[in-house]
N, C-alpha and C positions, 0 to 999 in steps of 0.2 A: 952617447946615450948611457944613462945609468940603468941598472938592472930593474928598477921599478917601472921603466918605460917598456918593458917586454912582458907579454903574457904568452905562455906556452900552453896550448891545449893538447892534451894527450888523448888519442883515440886508440882504444884497445880492442883486441879481438876477443869477444865473449860469445862463442857459439851457443851457449846455454840460454841466451836471451832471444834466440831465433830471429836474428835481424832481417829486415826486409831489404836493406841496402847492403851492398858489398862494402868492404873496408875502404876501397878507393872512392866509392860514391859518398860514404859518410865523411871522409876527409874533404872531398870536393865541396859537399854541401856546407860543412862547417866553415870552410874558408870563405865561400860565397856569402854565407849569412853573417859572418863576423866582419867582413870587409867594411861595411858602412860604419860599424862601431869604431874600427881602427881609424878610418878617415875622420870621423867626427871628434875623436878624443886625442889623436896623435900617438896613441899607444901602438907599438908594433905587436901584432898578434901572429903567432906561428902555430900552425896545426900540424902535429906530427903523430905518426903511427908508433905505437910501442908494443912490444911483445915480451916484456920482462915484468918483474915486480914494479909496482908503482914507485916505491922508494928508490929503486935503481934508476928508473927513468928520471925521477926528480934530480938525482945526483948527476946523471948524464947531461941534463940541460942546465945544471948549475942552480937549481931552484932551492931556496931555503924554506919555502912555504908551499904546501899543497892545499888547494881550496876545493872543498867538497860541498855539494848541495844536499840539503835535507828537506824532505816533504812531510813526513809523518814520524811518529815515535819509533816505529819499527825500523826506519832508516837509521835512526840514531843508534839503536842496539848494534846493528851490523857495523856501522861506521866507527863506533867506539872500539869495537874489537880490532878492526883493521888499523886504527890509529895507534892502539897499544902495540901491535905487532910492528908497525912501521917505526915506532919510537925505539923498539928493541933493536931493529935493524940499523937505524941511523938516528940517534937522539938529536942530531943537529938540524933535522928537517921537521918543522912545525906543521900541524894540520889545523886549518881554520874552517869552520862550518858556516855556511850561509843558509838561512831558512828561506824556503820558497814563500812567496806572498800567498795570502789566503786564497786568492783566485787561481793559483797554480798548484796547490798542494795535492789535489786529487789526480793530477795528470801523471800517467806512467806510460812508458813506451808500449807495453803490452795492451793496455786499455785503448790507447790511440789506434794501434794497429787493428784491434778487433772492431772498433767502431767504424773505422775506414773501410774495412773489408765488407761490412754490411751496409755501406752507403751512407753512414751517418756523417754529420757535419763536424769535422775536426779543425775547422779553419781558425778557431780561437786557441788551438792547442799547439800549433806548429807554425814556424815562419813561412812566408809565401812561397819561396822556391822549394822548400822541403814539402810543403803541401802539394804543390804541382807534381813533384816526383812521386810522392806517396800515392796520390790518386792514380797516377799512371801505372804504378806497380800493382795496386789493388784491383785495377780494372782489367789487368791482363789475366 
């Protein structure tokens, strides 16, 4: 297998985001939701927890590229600063940005959690298994 056949998804602990799911649940959900993609494409997808700087995690897994998603301009401002810092820490690791499609640009985890807590339909915002778990958490 060459390195391009491997995608490592890092799941970080960010208590400031007030997550509904535990780290273990988030990793489990990410693995379950990406399994069909791996089967369809033949790409090996690993989901791993990390508790260090992103650039250190990238080094640890042998990554030469970090892929980050952008929704709106304010995301770019933050990501631009982080990319600059990551470059200072390791100029050998590139950062690539992917823009969300227009139909997904408004979605944020905090907005989805709030709508779900009040019984709103978020079925077009999250994958099926995640939706099922989200509804179970918000119903409790």
